[in-house]
C-alpha positions in Angstrom: 87.2 47.0 175.8 90.1 44.8 174.6 90.4 41.2 173.8 92.2 40.7 177.1 91.0 39.7 180.6 92.2 39.1 184.1 90.8 36.0 185.8 91.0 35.6 189.6 90.7 32.5 191.7 91.7 31.6 195.2 93.1 28.3 196.5 94.0 27.0 200.0 97.7 26.1 199.7 100.8 27.5 198.2 101.7 24.2 196.6 98.3 23.9 194.9 98.5 27.6 193.8 101.9 27.0 192.2 100.7 23.8 190.5 97.6 25.5 189.1 99.6 28.6 187.9 102.1 26.3 186.2 99.4 24.2 184.5 97.7 27.3 183.1 100.9 28.7 181.7 102.2 25.4 180.3 98.8 24.8 178.6 99.2 28.3 177.1 95.9 29.4 178.6 97.7 32.2 180.6 100.6 34.5 179.8 101.3 35.1 183.5 99.8 34.1 186.8 100.6 36.0 189.9 100.3 34.3 193.3 99.6 36.3 196.4 98.9 35.2 200.0 95.6 36.7 201.3 93.3 36.4 204.2 89.7 35.6 203.2 86.6 36.0 205.3 83.5 34.4 203.8 80.4 32.4 204.6 80.4 28.7 203.6 77.7 26.2 204.5 76.2 28.5 207.1 79.5 29.2 208.8 81.6 32.4 208.7 85.2 31.5 208.1 88.4 33.5 208.2 91.2 31.6 206.5 94.5 32.1 204.6 94.3 31.5 200.9 96.4 32.2 197.8 95.0 34.6 195.2 95.9 33.8 191.6 95.7 36.7 189.1 95.7 35.3 185.6 96.4 37.4 182.5 94.9 35.9 179.3 92.9 36.5 176.2 89.1 36.6 176.4 88.8 33.9 173.8 90.5 31.4 176.1 88.3 32.0 179.1 86.1 28.9 178.6 89.1 26.6 178.4 90.8 28.3 181.3 87.7 28.0 183.5 87.5 24.3 182.6 91.1 23.7 183.7 90.6 25.6 186.9 87.5 23.5 187.7 89.4 20.3 186.8 92.4 20.9 189.0 90.9 22.9 191.8 90.2 21.3 195.2 87.2 23.5 196.1 83.6 22.3 195.4 82.8 25.9 194.3 86.0 27.7 193.4 86.1 31.4 192.9 86.5 32.1 189.2 86.0 35.8 188.3 86.8 37.3 184.9 87.5 41.0 184.6 87.9 43.0 181.4 91.2 44.7 180.8 89.8 48.1 179.6 93.2 49.3 178.4 96.9 48.3 178.7 100.3 48.8 177.4 100.3 47.6 173.8 103.7 45.7 174.1 102.4 43.9 177.2 99.0 43.0 175.5 100.9 41.9 172.4 103.1 39.6 174.6 99.9 38.1 176.2 98.6 37.4 172.7 102.0 35.9 171.6 102.5 33.4 174.4 98.9 32.1 174.7 97.3 29.8 172.2 
């Protein structure tokens, strides 16, 4: 296990995805946020939905997870946003050093 994690969230518009990604990087809670268009099938309020979303893949330090989650909740339009944190078990030392250098 390392001190680094990847956090994933989805959001319903490209504009909102870009704004959330920029906020996380500007606040130094993320070194990088990738945005990918995806199709999501899920159940919400008793209804199965199949909708386009944008997946944000956030690279950060484990110590920043609480603050990062708080900002996602603050800026996100969903009542229950997906916020999933995955350990980075191993990675390129120069890349992980860069994450550490550009986050607070």
